[in-house]
N, C-alpha and C positions, 0 to 999 in steps of 0.2 A: 573225137569231135568235142569242141569246147561248148559247155552248157551256156545257155542264155536265159533270161527272164522271159516268160511267155504270157501274151495277153489275147491270143487268138486260138480258138478251139480247145482241145484238152491238153492238159500238160502230161508230158512223157518222162518218166524218171531219168532216162538215160540221156535226155536232150535238154531238159529244163531244170532250173532251180526251183525246187518245190518245198513247200511246207510239208512236215511229216503228218500225214493224216491217219497215222496208225490207231490212236485212240478213238477217232471217229468211226473208223472201219469196225473197230471191236464192238462199239455200241450198236452200229447198224446191224452186225453179225449177230448179236443178241436178239434183235427183233426178228431176223430170218430164222434163227434157231427155233424161236417159239411159234414159226409158222404164221406170222402176222402179214397181213396185206396193208400196205400204207403208200403214202404219196410223199415225195421229196418236192416240195414247192418252195422255191426261193426266187429272188429277183433275177433279172438277166445278168449273165456272166458272173454267177456266184459260185462256179466250181461244180455244178451239178453233174455235167458229163465226166468231168475228171473223177469225181468220187464214184460214179456208177462203174466206170471202167476199172478203176482200182478195186472196187468191190467184187466185180466179176473174177479178177485174178485171185482175191483173197478167199472166195468161196469155192474155187473150182476143185479142190481136193475132196470135198464132201457132198458137193452139189453139182448137178448139171445146170449151168447157168445159160439161159437163152436171153441174149440181150438184142433188143430191136430199137431202132430209131424211126419213129414215125414220120418225122420231117424228111429224113433221107429215103426211107424205104416205102413209104405210103404216101403218094401224092394225093392231092385232093380229089381226082378222078376215082381213086380207090374207094373212096367213102360215098360214092354215088347211091349205092344200094347194098343190101345184105350180100348178095352174090359176089360183086366185085370186090367188096371188102374181105370176105371170107377167103376168097381165092388168092388174094394178095398176101393176106396174113399168113395163111397155110404155106404159100411159097417161101416167104421170108423166114418163117419159123423152121420149115425143113432144112432150108439152107444152113441155118445156124445150128440146129441140133445134130446135123450130120458132120459138121465141121469140128469134130472133137478128135482129140488124140486117143482117149479110151475107147475101146471096141464096144459096140452095143451087143447086148444078148439077143438070141434069136427071136424072143417074143417081141422085144422092143423094135428089132429090125422089121418084123413082120407088120407091126402096126404102123411103123413109118412108110413102109412100101405100100400099104393099103390105102393110106392118104395120098400117096404120090400117084397111084393108079387113078384115084378119083379126079385129081388135077388133070391128068393126062387124057382121060376118056369121058369124064362126066363133070367137067369144070363148072358148066353153067347150072348144074344141079346143086352145087355146094352153097348152104346157107349156114347161118350162125349155129343153129341147133345141130346140124350134122358135123360142122367143124369142131364144135366143143366135145361131141362124141369121139371123134378121133383123137383130139388132144387128151382126153380122159384115158383112152386106151394106151397112148403113148406114156403118159404119166404112170399108169398102173404097171407097165412092163419095164420102165426104165430102172436101170440098176441103182441109181442114186435118186433122191428127191429132186424134182425139177423146180427151178425158180425162174420166173419171168420177170425181166426188167424192160421197161419201155421208157425210152428218153423221148423228150419233146412230145409227151402224151397230150398236152393241152393244145397242140396244133390241130387236133381234131375234134375239139370240143364244141364246135358249132355244127356237128353232124348228128343227126338222130340215130344213125347206125352205130356210132360210138357209144351212145348211151345204152343201146341194146347190147353191145359188146360187154359193157360194164355189168349189166343186168345179168348176163350169162355168168360172168366171173362170180358175182355175188351169189347167185343160185348154187353153183358148184361149191362154193366156199362153205355155205350153209350146210350142205349135204356131204361134206367131205369125209364124214365119218362112215358113210355107205358107198359114195362114188369117188374113185381116185381123181385127183385134180392137181393143180400146181401147189407146191408146198408153201411158197410165198410169192407175192406179186408186188412189185415196186413200180409205181409211175412217178415219172419225174417231169416237171415243168414249172413255168411261172405260175399259172392258175392252179390253185388247189381243185380237185375234182369236185369237191363239195360245193365250190362256188361256181360250178359249170354253168348254172342257170343264167348267169350274167352274159354268157356269150351265145346262148341259144337264140334262134329267131323267135319273135313273138308268137308266130302262129304254131310252134311246136312246144312252146314253154309248158303247156298243159300236160304234156307226155312225161315230164320229168317226175321221178318218183324216188328220190335218194338212192340212185343205183350204187353209190360208193359209201353207204353208211356203215359198212363192215370194217372200214379202214381204221387202223390204230393211229393215234396221234404221233407224229414225228418231232421229237424234242431234241434230236442232236443239234448242237450248235455248229452251224457250218462256217462261221466267221472265223478268222485267225486270231489267236491270243498273241500278246506281245512275245510270249515265250516261243510260240510256234514260228513267229517271224524271225525271232533271233536265230532259231535253228537253221532256217533257210539262209540267212545272212552269214552264218558261220560257214556254211558250204561254199558260199561265193568268196568269203574271206580266205578261205583255205587255198583258193585257186589263184586270187589276185593280190593278197597281202596289201591291202590299201592302209592298214593301220586304223581302221574305223573303230570307234567304240560301239561294238555290236549291240549291247544291252540298251545304250542310249539312243542309237538309231532306230532299233526296233520299237522302243516306247514311242519315239517321235512319229514313226509311221503309224503306230496303232492309235496314237492320239488324234491324228487327222482323218484316219479311215475307219475307225472302229473295227478294223479286220475285215472290211469288204474285200473279198479276194481279188477282184479285177484292180481296185485302187492300190492294193498293196503291190501287186505285180507291176502295174503300169508305172507307179513312182520309182520303183526299184529299176525298171527298164529305162526310164528317162535319165536317171542319174548315171547309170552305167554306159548307155549309149548316146545319149543327147548333152548331158552336162559336162561330163568329163571330156576335157580337150577343148572347151569352148569358153570364150570370155575370160572372166577371172579364174576359172577352174581348169588349170593347166593339165591335170592328170586325174586318174581315179582317186588318188590320195586327197587331193583338194576337193573333188566332188562328193566324196562320202563324209560330208560334214553337215552341220545344221544349216550353214548358208547354202551348200549345194542342195539340200533337201528342200529348203524354201524356194529356190529358184525352179526345181522340179514341180512343186506345187503350182507356182505362177504359170508355168508352161503348160501344165495339165488343164488348168481352168480357162486357157486361152485357145485351146485346141479343139478340133472337132473329133469325136470318136462315137462309136456305134452306141455305147452306153447312155452317154450324155444326150445324144439325139433321141434315143428311144424315150428317156425319162422326160424330156422337154416336150416331146410329141404327146405324151400321156397328159401332161398338165394342160397343154393347148386344147386337147380334145375333151377334157373332163372338167366342166365348171365347178362341180361339187369338190373335186380333188383341189383345183386351184383355190377355192375358197378356204378350204382347211389349211393349206399350206400358208396362205396370206395370214390367216388367224395366228399361226404359230410364229411366223416370221416378224410381222409388222405390229402385232398387238401383244405379243408375248403372253398369249392366253394359254392356260393350262387346260389341255384337253384330255379328259379321261377316256381310257380304252372302254368302249361299250360295245359288247358283242352284238353284230348285226348292223352297226353303223356303216353304211356303204361307204362313205368317204373315208373313214378310218381303215376299214378292211382293205380298201383299194391302195391307200397309201402304204400300208404295211406290206401288202402282197408285191408291190413293185419296187420296194426298197426305200421309199423316201424317209420313212419314220421308222422308230423301234419303240418297243414297250419298256418303260422304266417306272418301277413302282405304280403300276397300273395306269400310268398316263403315257402319251405318246409325245415323243420329241424327234426332232430332225435326226436322221440316222447317223450322220457324221459331219465333220467340219467342211469337208469338201463339198458334200451336197448342200450344205447350208450356204456357202459362198456362191455356188453354182446357181441356186434358186434365187439369192439376193440379186445377182447379176442379170438374171433372166428377167425378174420383175422390175428392176430399176431401168432396164433398157426398153420396157414397153412404151408405146406411145403415150399412154394415159399418165404414166409416171413422169415422162420427160416434160409434160406440159406444166407440171408443178414448178413454180417460180423458185421456191427455196432449193428444190433439187438442182435446177439449172445453175444457181448461184453456187451451190456447193461443188458441182462438178467442174466448174471453171477455175475454182480456187483451192482444190484439194491438194495439189502438190505441196503447198506451203506447210502442211501440216505434218509432213514427214521430214524429220530432222535426224540425222545420223542413224537412219535405219529404223527409227522408232516414231510412234505417234505421240505428237505434243498435245496431251489431253487438255492442259489448261487453255492453250490457244484454240482448240477446237470448240470449247464451251464458251469462250469469249466471243469468237466469231459467230457462233450460233445465235447468241443473244442479239448481237448486232444486225444480222440477217432477218431474224425473226421480227425484231422491232421495226426494221425498215419495211418489211413486206406485210406484216400483219398488225403492227402496233395500233393503228387507227381504226381497226375493225372490231366489231363485236363478236366475230366468230370464235368459238371456243377452240382451244388448242388440245389436241388428243395425244395420247402416247404414240399412236400409229405415226403422227406427223414428226415426232422426235426420232423414231426408229428409221423413217425413210431419210 
C-alpha cells in the first residue's frame, strides 16, 4: 500500500510518511527508566497520541505497558462517582494487561483474577482505595515493571473523582519503597494537570491540593526540526522522484510552521494531493517547489480545519487571551514570560505562542497570518476607514508576485492624510500595523 501524509488520528509507520521520532523516544525512555511520573501536555494535534503509541512499542521488551485513552474508554458518565470510575478503570485496565503476548506468572494471574472476581460479583463495592490495592498487587507480582500511560487525560479534569484518582497515584508514588505500584505513569493531554484548577467548577475548587506535584518536568521538544522534516521528505522522494531540493523544502516548511506537527504534515499533504496536477502545477515535480509550497500555504489559510477552529474558538471565548494576542500582533509589544500569568500560560498551553529568550512570541508564521486574518475580519476592525480603504486597493501593491513597499508607503501617507490629516487625534503604532 502506498504511503500518504496523515493529518488525522495517530500516524502509523507502515501507512504514513513520518518524521523519525527515535531521539524523542530515547529521551522519554530515560525518564521512564528513572521511574518518573510526568505529563506530556502539548497543544492540539501536536503528535501526542502518535508518540505515546510509538513509546508503547519502544518499551514493551522491558516493561508491561498499559495504555488507556480516557476519551475513548471512559465516558463522562464513568466519572460520576468513585464506584463508576473505579469499575470502568478496572475493566479497561484488565482488558489491556491481559492482552499481552508474554504469559503472566501464576501470582500475577491470581491478582488479575481476584480483581475480575470483584468486578463480576461485587462491582458496586469497588472504590478507589480498593482499586489501588488490587493494582498494587498486580504490580507486585508482574514479571516486569508496569508503566501506565493515559491519553486524553485532561478530558476528565473537571471531575473531582479524577482529582482523587491523582491523589491515589501520588500517595502510592510517595510510598513505593514500601508498597508496590506503577513504575512510571505518563498522562497526556492539552492541559497540564498542574493547571487543572482552571477547569474545575468553582464549588469544588477548594478541594484541590496539588495532586500531581510529584510530576517531573517534561522537557522533550515535540516539534519537528528541519532535519527531521528532511528525513520524512527523503522517504517521500524515494517513492516519487520529484527532483525536489529536500533540504531547501524542509527549511521552508520549518520556517513557516516552526515544526508544529499538524502544520508540517498538512502542508505536505496539500502539496502532494491538492497542488500537484492543479492550475500551474502540472505534476508533483512542479508542485514540490517554493511556488507550490506558497500555494499550499495560501490554501491552508483559507480552509476550515479542526485545529484552526479550535484555536479561534479559544480566542473568541477568552478576552484575556485575545488581549494578549492583540498586544503582540498590533502593538509589537515585547511580553516577558512571567510564571503564573494566566493569559501567557493559556497562550503557551494552546500553542499560540512560544518562549524565546524569556519572552513570548507568536508560535509560527502560519498562526501569525491566521490571527491577523481573524482580527482584521472582525466587525470592529472593518469599521475603521483606513482598513476599508486599504482592503479595496490592496491588489495594486503586488507586482510580479512581490510587494512594492515604496508604493505601499506612498499610498499609506496619502490615505492617512485624507482620513486623519485635519484631526488632532494621535497616530499610534497599532494604527500602522492595522
